C-alpha positions as protocol buffer text, in pm:
chain_id: "A"
residue {
  index: 1
  type: MET
  ca { x: -18614 y: -356 z: -7492 }
}
residue {
  index: 2
  type: THR
  ca { x: -18699 y: -503 z: -7151 }
}
residue {
  index: 3
  type: THR
  ca { x: -19036 y: -678 z: -7133 }
}
residue {
  index: 4
  type: LYS
  ca { x: -19229 y: -565 z: -6830 }
}
residue {
  index: 5
  type: PRO
  ca { x: -19313 y: -856 z: -6597 }
}
residue {
  index: 6
  type: LYS
  ca { x: -19676 y: -953 z: -6556 }
}
residue {
  index: 7
  type: ARG
  ca { x: -19832 y: -881 z: -6217 }
}
residue {
  index: 8
  type: ALA
  ca { x: -19821 y: -1250 z: -6118 }
}
residue {
  index: 9
  type: GLU
  ca { x: -19452 y: -1265 z: -6210 }
}
residue {
  index: 10
  type: LEU
  ca { x: -19349 y: -940 z: -6043 }
}
residue {
  index: 11
  type: ARG
  ca { x: -19206 y: -1084 z: -5723 }
}
residue {
  index: 12
  type: GLU
  ca { x: -18981 y: -1336 z: -5898 }
}
residue {
  index: 13
  type: ALA
  ca { x: -18875 y: -1076 z: -6154 }
}
residue {
  index: 14
  type: CYS
  ca { x: -18772 y: -838 z: -5874 }
}
residue {
  index: 15
  type: ILE
  ca { x: -18567 y: -1111 z: -5705 }
}
residue {
  index: 16
  type: SER
  ca { x: -18391 y: -1205 z: -6028 }
}
residue {
  index: 17
  type: GLU
  ca { x: -18314 y: -841 z: -6105 }
}
residue {
  index: 18
  type: ALA
  ca { x: -18184 y: -786 z: -5751 }
}
residue {
  index: 19
  type: PHE
  ca { x: -17937 y: -1072 z: -5803 }
}
residue {
  index: 20
  type: ARG
  ca { x: -17821 y: -914 z: -6130 }
}
residue {
  index: 21
  type: ILE
  ca { x: -17770 y: -573 z: -5969 }
}
residue {
  index: 22
  type: VAL
  ca { x: -17559 y: -721 z: -5690 }
}
residue {
  index: 23
  type: GLU
  ca { x: -17359 y: -924 z: -5941 }
}
residue {
  index: 24
  type: GLU
  ca { x: -17295 y: -631 z: -6172 }
}
residue {
  index: 25
  type: SER
  ca { x: -17269 y: -337 z: -5933 }
}
residue {
  index: 26
  type: GLY
  ca { x: -17226 y: -473 z: -5579 }
}
residue {
  index: 27
  type: VAL
  ca { x: -17468 y: -507 z: -5290 }
}
residue {
  index: 28
  type: GLU
  ca { x: -17424 y: -139 z: -5196 }
}
residue {
  index: 29
  type: ASN
  ca { x: -17600 y: -39 z: -5520 }
}
residue {
  index: 30
  type: LEU
  ca { x: -17907 y: -253 z: -5461 }
}
residue {
  index: 31
  type: SER
  ca { x: -18228 y: -55 z: -5416 }
}
residue {
  index: 32
  type: LEU
  ca { x: -18592 y: -116 z: -5497 }
}
residue {
  index: 33
  type: ARG
  ca { x: -18591 y: 196 z: -5713 }
}
residue {
  index: 34
  type: GLU
  ca { x: -18306 y: 51 z: -5923 }
}
residue {
  index: 35
  type: VAL
  ca { x: -18487 y: -282 z: -5948 }
}
residue {
  index: 36
  type: ALA
  ca { x: -18797 y: -99 z: -6077 }
}
residue {
  index: 37
  type: ARG
  ca { x: -18598 y: 114 z: -6320 }
}
residue {
  index: 38
  type: ARG
  ca { x: -18427 y: -186 z: -6476 }
}
residue {
  index: 39
  type: LEU
  ca { x: -18754 y: -376 z: -6506 }
}
residue {
  index: 40
  type: GLY
  ca { x: -18927 y: -76 z: -6662 }
}
residue {
  index: 41
  type: ILE
  ca { x: -19200 y: -63 z: -6399 }
}
residue {
  index: 42
  type: SER
  ca { x: -19330 y: 198 z: -6155 }
}
residue {
  index: 43
  type: HIS
  ca { x: -19084 y: 265 z: -5873 }
}
residue {
  index: 44
  type: GLN
  ca { x: -19363 y: 176 z: -5630 }
}
residue {
  index: 45
  type: ALA
  ca { x: -19436 y: -163 z: -5786 }
}
residue {
  index: 46
  type: PRO
  ca { x: -19167 y: -365 z: -5599 }
}
residue {
  index: 47
  type: TYR
  ca { x: -19312 y: -241 z: -5269 }
}
residue {
  index: 48
  type: ARG
  ca { x: -19614 y: -467 z: -5330 }
}
residue {
  index: 49
  type: HIS
  ca { x: -19386 y: -756 z: -5231 }
}
residue {
  index: 50
  type: PHE
  ca { x: -19092 y: -602 z: -5042 }
}
residue {
  index: 51
  type: ALA
  ca { x: -19127 y: -343 z: -4769 }
}
residue {
  index: 52
  type: SER
  ca { x: -18772 y: -217 z: -4814 }
}
residue {
  index: 53
  type: ARG
  ca { x: -18437 y: -277 z: -4977 }
}
residue {
  index: 54
  type: ASP
  ca { x: -18338 y: -492 z: -4677 }
}
residue {
  index: 55
  type: HIS
  ca { x: -18639 y: -716 z: -4736 }
}
residue {
  index: 56
  type: ILE
  ca { x: -18536 y: -803 z: -5090 }
}
residue {
  index: 57
  type: LEU
  ca { x: -18173 y: -847 z: -4982 }
}
residue {
  index: 58
  type: ALA
  ca { x: -18288 y: -1083 z: -4704 }
}
residue {
  index: 59
  type: GLU
  ca { x: -18488 y: -1277 z: -4961 }
}
residue {
  index: 60
  type: ILE
  ca { x: -18197 y: -1332 z: -5199 }
}
residue {
  index: 61
  type: ILE
  ca { x: -17972 y: -1433 z: -4907 }
}
residue {
  index: 62
  type: ALA
  ca { x: -18239 y: -1678 z: -4785 }
}
residue {
  index: 63
  type: LEU
  ca { x: -18268 y: -1827 z: -5133 }
}
residue {
  index: 64
  type: SER
  ca { x: -17890 y: -1865 z: -5150 }
}
residue {
  index: 65
  type: PHE
  ca { x: -17886 y: -2054 z: -4819 }
}
residue {
  index: 66
  type: ASP
  ca { x: -18172 y: -2271 z: -4944 }
}
residue {
  index: 67
  type: GLU
  ca { x: -17983 y: -2364 z: -5260 }
}
residue {
  index: 68
  type: PHE
  ca { x: -17662 y: -2416 z: -5061 }
}
residue {
  index: 69
  type: SER
  ca { x: -17836 y: -2659 z: -4823 }
}
residue {
  index: 70
  type: VAL
  ca { x: -17986 y: -2857 z: -5110 }
}
residue {
  index: 71
  type: TYR
  ca { x: -17641 y: -2877 z: -5272 }
}
residue {
  index: 72
  type: LEU
  ca { x: -17476 y: -3000 z: -4951 }
}
residue {
  index: 73
  type: ASN
  ca { x: -17746 y: -3266 z: -4913 }
}
residue {
  index: 74
  type: SER
  ca { x: -17694 y: -3382 z: -5272 }
}
residue {
  index: 75
  type: ARG
  ca { x: -17353 y: -3527 z: -5180 }
}
residue {
  index: 76
  type: PRO
  ca { x: -17304 y: -3903 z: -5222 }
}
residue {
  index: 77
  type: LEU
  ca { x: -17433 y: -4076 z: -4911 }
}
residue {
  index: 78
  type: ASN
  ca { x: -17167 y: -4270 z: -4725 }
}
residue {
  index: 79
  type: GLN
  ca { x: -17189 y: -4470 z: -4404 }
}
residue {
  index: 80
  type: SER
  ca { x: -16836 y: -4374 z: -4308 }
}
residue {
  index: 81
  type: VAL
  ca { x: -16852 y: -4052 z: -4107 }
}
residue {
  index: 82
  type: HIS
  ca { x: -16518 y: -3925 z: -4229 }
}
residue {
  index: 83
  type: ASP
  ca { x: -16589 y: -4006 z: -4594 }
}
residue {
  index: 84
  type: ASP
  ca { x: -16924 y: -3831 z: -4561 }
}
residue {
  index: 85
  type: LEU
  ca { x: -16763 y: -3523 z: -4406 }
}
residue {
  index: 86
  type: ARG
  ca { x: -16505 y: -3521 z: -4687 }
}
residue {
  index: 87
  type: HIS
  ca { x: -16783 y: -3528 z: -4948 }
}
residue {
  index: 88
  type: MET
  ca { x: -16965 y: -3252 z: -4763 }
}
residue {
  index: 89
  type: GLY
  ca { x: -16646 y: -3045 z: -4755 }
}
residue {
  index: 90
  type: LEU
  ca { x: -16586 y: -3094 z: -5126 }
}
residue {
  index: 91
  type: HIS
  ca { x: -16944 y: -2992 z: -5199 }
}
residue {
  index: 92
  type: TYR
  ca { x: -16893 y: -2683 z: -4985 }
}
residue {
  index: 93
  type: LEU
  ca { x: -16582 y: -2582 z: -5185 }
}
residue {
  index: 94
  type: ASN
  ca { x: -16749 y: -2662 z: -5517 }
}
residue {
  index: 95
  type: TYR
  ca { x: -17047 y: -2444 z: -5430 }
}
residue {
  index: 96
  type: ALA
  ca { x: -16820 y: -2155 z: -5332 }
}
residue {
  index: 97
  type: LYS
  ca { x: -16626 y: -2195 z: -5657 }
}
residue {
  index: 98
  type: HIS
  ca { x: -16923 y: -2219 z: -5894 }
}
residue {
  index: 99
  type: HIS
  ca { x: -17154 y: -1973 z: -5713 }
}
residue {
  index: 100
  type: PRO
  ca { x: -16918 y: -1702 z: -5586 }
}
residue {
  index: 101
  type: LEU
  ca { x: -17187 y: -1430 z: -5573 }
}
residue {
  index: 102
  type: LYS
  ca { x: -17426 y: -1637 z: -5363 }
}
residue {
  index: 103
  type: TYR
  ca { x: -17139 y: -1751 z: -5143 }
}
residue {
  index: 104
  type: ARG
  ca { x: -17039 y: -1389 z: -5078 }
}
residue {
  index: 105
  type: LEU
  ca { x: -17399 y: -1297 z: -5003 }
}
residue {
  index: 106
  type: MET
  ca { x: -17423 y: -1572 z: -4741 }
}
residue {
  index: 107
  type: PHE
  ca { x: -17088 y: -1535 z: -4570 }
}
residue {
  index: 108
  type: ASN
  ca { x: -16920 y: -1208 z: -4665 }
}
residue {
  index: 109
  type: THR
  ca { x: -17207 y: -958 z: -4677 }
}
residue {
  index: 110
  type: PRO
  ca { x: -17350 y: -769 z: -4378 }
}
residue {
  index: 111
  type: MET
  ca { x: -17693 y: -921 z: -4326 }
}
residue {
  index: 112
  type: PRO
  ca { x: -18016 y: -729 z: -4272 }
}
residue {
  index: 113
  type: ASP
  ca { x: -18138 y: -725 z: -3911 }
}
residue {
  index: 114
  type: PRO
  ca { x: -18181 y: -1094 z: -3811 }
}
residue {
  index: 115
  type: VAL
  ca { x: -18467 y: -1007 z: -3574 }
}
residue {
  index: 116
  type: LYS
  ca { x: -18669 y: -854 z: -3859 }
}
residue {
  index: 117
  type: HIS
  ca { x: -18586 y: -1125 z: -4112 }
}
residue {
  index: 118
  type: ILE
  ca { x: -18657 y: -1455 z: -3938 }
}
residue {
  index: 119
  type: ASN
  ca { x: -18689 y: -1659 z: -4258 }
}
residue {
  index: 120
  type: MET
  ca { x: -18339 y: -1560 z: -4369 }
}
residue {
  index: 121
  type: MET
  ca { x: -18193 y: -1666 z: -4034 }
}
residue {
  index: 122
  type: ASN
  ca { x: -18388 y: -1993 z: -4033 }
}
residue {
  index: 123
  type: LYS
  ca { x: -18235 y: -2080 z: -4369 }
}
residue {
  index: 124
  type: ALA
  ca { x: -17887 y: -1991 z: -4242 }
}
residue {
  index: 125
  type: GLN
  ca { x: -17934 y: -2199 z: -3927 }
}
residue {
  index: 126
  type: HIS
  ca { x: -18058 y: -2493 z: -4132 }
}
residue {
  index: 127
  type: ALA
  ca { x: -17744 y: -2487 z: -4346 }
}
residue {
  index: 128
  type: PHE
  ca { x: -17527 y: -2491 z: -4033 }
}
residue {
  index: 129
  type: SER
  ca { x: -17735 y: -2771 z: -3881 }
}
residue {
  index: 130
  type: ILE
  ca { x: -17647 y: -3005 z: -4171 }
}
residue {
  index: 131
  type: LEU
  ca { x: -17289 y: -3010 z: -4048 }
}
residue {
  index: 132
  type: SER
  ca { x: -17366 y: -2987 z: -3677 }
}
residue {
  index: 133
  type: GLU
  ca { x: -17613 y: -3277 z: -3682 }
}
residue {
  index: 134
  type: ARG
  ca { x: -17369 y: -3493 z: -3878 }
}
residue {
  index: 135
  type: LEU
  ca { x: -17111 y: -3438 z: -3603 }
}
residue {
  index: 136
  type: GLU
  ca { x: -17356 y: -3481 z: -3315 }
}
residue {
  index: 137
  type: HIS
  ca { x: -17307 y: -3856 z: -3278 }
}
residue {
  index: 138
  type: THR
  ca { x: -16954 y: -3874 z: -3417 }
}
residue {
  index: 139
  type: PRO
  ca { x: -16694 y: -3999 z: -3168 }
}
residue {
  index: 140
  type: LEU
  ca { x: -16412 y: -3745 z: -3162 }
}
residue {
  index: 141
  type: ARG
  ca { x: -16083 y: -3719 z: -2979 }
}
residue {
  index: 142
  type: PRO
  ca { x: -16137 y: -3525 z: -2654 }
}
residue {
  index: 143
  type: LEU
  ca { x: -15964 y: -3190 z: -2619 }
}
residue {
  index: 144
  type: ALA
  ca { x: -15694 y: -3143 z: -2358 }
}
residue {
  index: 145
  type: LEU
  ca { x: -15881 y: -2839 z: -2231 }
}
residue {
  index: 146
  type: SER
  ca { x: -16122 y: -2759 z: -1954 }
}
residue {
  index: 147
  type: ILE
  ca { x: -16378 y: -2660 z: -2220 }
}
residue {
  index: 148
  type: GLU
  ca { x: -16634 y: -2930 z: -2294 }
}
residue {
  index: 149
  type: SER
  ca { x: -16682 y: -2977 z: -2668 }
}
residue {
  index: 150
  type: SER
  ca { x: -17015 y: -3001 z: -2853 }
}
residue {
  index: 151
  type: SER
  ca { x: -17134 y: -3076 z: -3204 }
}
residue {
  index: 152
  type: ASN
  ca { x: -17189 y: -2703 z: -3259 }
}
residue {
  index: 153
  type: LEU
  ca { x: -16832 y: -2619 z: -3157 }
}
residue {
  index: 154
  type: GLU
  ca { x: -16693 y: -2898 z: -3374 }
}
residue {
  index: 155
  type: ALA
  ca { x: -16907 y: -2776 z: -3664 }
}
residue {
  index: 156
  type: LEU
  ca { x: -16768 y: -2424 z: -3615 }
}
residue {
  index: 157
  type: PHE
  ca { x: -16416 y: -2568 z: -3630 }
}
residue {
  index: 158
  type: VAL
  ca { x: -16487 y: -2752 z: -3958 }
}
residue {
  index: 159
  type: TRP
  ca { x: -16673 y: -2454 z: -4104 }
}
residue {
  index: 160
  type: SER
  ca { x: -16385 y: -2221 z: -4016 }
}
residue {
  index: 161
  type: MET
  ca { x: -16142 y: -2437 z: -4213 }
}
residue {
  index: 162
  type: LEU
  ca { x: -16374 y: -2474 z: -4510 }
}
residue {
  index: 163
  type: HIS
  ca { x: -16464 y: -2105 z: -4521 }
}
residue {
  index: 164
  type: GLY
  ca { x: -16100 y: -2004 z: -4491 }
}
residue {
  index: 165
  type: LEU
  ca { x: -15996 y: -2243 z: -4766 }
}
residue {
  index: 166
  type: ALA
  ca { x: -16283 y: -2136 z: -4994 }
}
residue {
  index: 167
  type: SER
  ca { x: -16190 y: -1770 z: -4942 }
}
residue {
  index: 168
  type: ILE
  ca { x: -15822 y: -1834 z: -5011 }
}
residue {
  index: 169
  type: LEU
  ca { x: -15903 y: -2024 z: -5330 }
}
residue {
  index: 170
  type: GLN
  ca { x: -16097 y: -1719 z: -5453 }
}
residue {
  index: 171
  type: SER
  ca { x: -15834 y: -1471 z: -5338 }
}
residue {
  index: 172
  type: ASP
  ca { x: -15607 y: -1276 z: -5572 }
}
residue {
  index: 173
  type: VAL
  ca { x: -15328 y: -1333 z: -5318 }
}
residue {
  index: 174
  type: LEU
  ca { x: -15306 y: -1708 z: -5381 }
}
residue {
  index: 175
  type: PRO
  ca { x: -15108 y: -1681 z: -5711 }
}
residue {
  index: 176
  type: SER
  ca { x: -14847 y: -1467 z: -5534 }
}
residue {
  index: 177
  type: LEU
  ca { x: -14766 y: -1729 z: -5269 }
}
residue {
  index: 178
  type: LYS
  ca { x: -14509 y: -1902 z: -5491 }
}
residue {
  index: 179
  type: LEU
  ca { x: -14655 y: -2247 z: -5431 }
}
residue {
  index: 180
  type: THR
  ca { x: -14502 y: -2525 z: -5635 }
}
residue {
  index: 181
  type: THR
  ca { x: -14717 y: -2703 z: -5893 }
}
residue {
  index: 182
  type: LEU
  ca { x: -14727 y: -3006 z: -5664 }
}
residue {
  index: 183
  type: GLU
  ca { x: -14834 y: -2794 z: -5364 }
}
residue {
  index: 184
  type: LYS
  ca { x: -15116 y: -2639 z: -5565 }
}
residue {
  index: 185
  type: LYS
  ca { x: -15226 y: -2983 z: -5683 }
}
residue {
  index: 186
  type: HIS
  ca { x: -15239 y: -3127 z: -5331 }
}
residue {
  index: 187
  type: MET
  ca { x: -15349 y: -2817 z: -5137 }
}
residue {
  index: 188
  type: ILE
  ca { x: -15713 y: -2921 z: -5086 }
}
residue {
  index: 189
  type: ALA
  ca { x: -15629 y: -3286 z: -5018 }
}
residue {
  index: 190
  type: HIS
  ca { x: -15367 y: -3179 z: -4762 }
}
residue {
  index: 191
  type: CYS
  ca { x: -15612 y: -2955 z: -4576 }
}
residue {
  index: 192
  type: PHE
  ca { x: -15876 y: -3229 z: -4575 }
}
residue {
  index: 193
  type: ALA
  ca { x: -15624 y: -3486 z: -4449 }
}
residue {
  index: 194
  type: ARG
  ca { x: -15526 y: -3254 z: -4162 }
}
residue {
  index: 195
  type: LEU
  ca { x: -15893 y: -3194 z: -4081 }
}
residue {
  index: 196
  type: SER
  ca { x: -15968 y: -3566 z: -4086 }
}
residue {
  index: 197
  type: GLN
  ca { x: -15674 y: -3625 z: -3853 }
}
residue {
  index: 198
  type: ALA
  ca { x: -15808 y: -3366 z: -3610 }
}
residue {
  index: 199
  type: LEU
  ca { x: -16151 y: -3533 z: -3608 }
}
residue {
  index: 200
  type: GLN
  ca { x: -16027 y: -3886 z: -3546 }
}
residue {
  index: 201
  type: PRO
  ca { x: -16175 y: -4058 z: -3240 }
}
C-alpha cells in the first residue's frame, strides 16, 4: 500500500512520481491527476505546487539539465583543451547511456512553452554554456567560408556530433549495421579522433 506523502514532502513526491510515470508509460501519459492517483492523494493536491501538467514536466526537465550540468562539470580537469573536450564528450555519452530517460526528456521530448517556463530554459542554456565557454578562447582552424565562426557555432557542431553518436548508441538500428567487432570497439574513439582533428588550430 502506498504511503501518502506528508504535506511538507508533497512537492518532491509529485516530482518523483512524475518521473516514474514518464519512465513506465511515456511522457504523453503524464498528468497531475495520474500523479495524485498513484500517490493516493486528492486530485487537487498537486495543484498546490504545479499549476498544470506542463509545469511539472518543465520541473523534471529542469532537474535533468541541472544533474546533467553537474555531471559534465565532474569530469577530470585538464589543462589541455582537447583532452578536456574529450573528457567532456565521454561524460556526455556516459550520461546518455546511464540516464536514458533524463536524456530523452532533455533532448528528444517537446518542451513546454519556453516563455512560460524560464527556469527550465535557464538550466538548458547553462548546460550548453559549459561547452560554449570552453570553446570561447580555444584557437581553432578557420573555416574556408564567408561565415564567421563563434564559440556558440563551434559548440553546436560538437553537440551535434555527440548527440548523434549518443542517439545511435541507443538505437535498435545499430546492431543491424553489420559492424565488425573491431569497428564496434573503436567506434567512439574514431568519432572523437575525427572531432579532435576538426577542432585543431
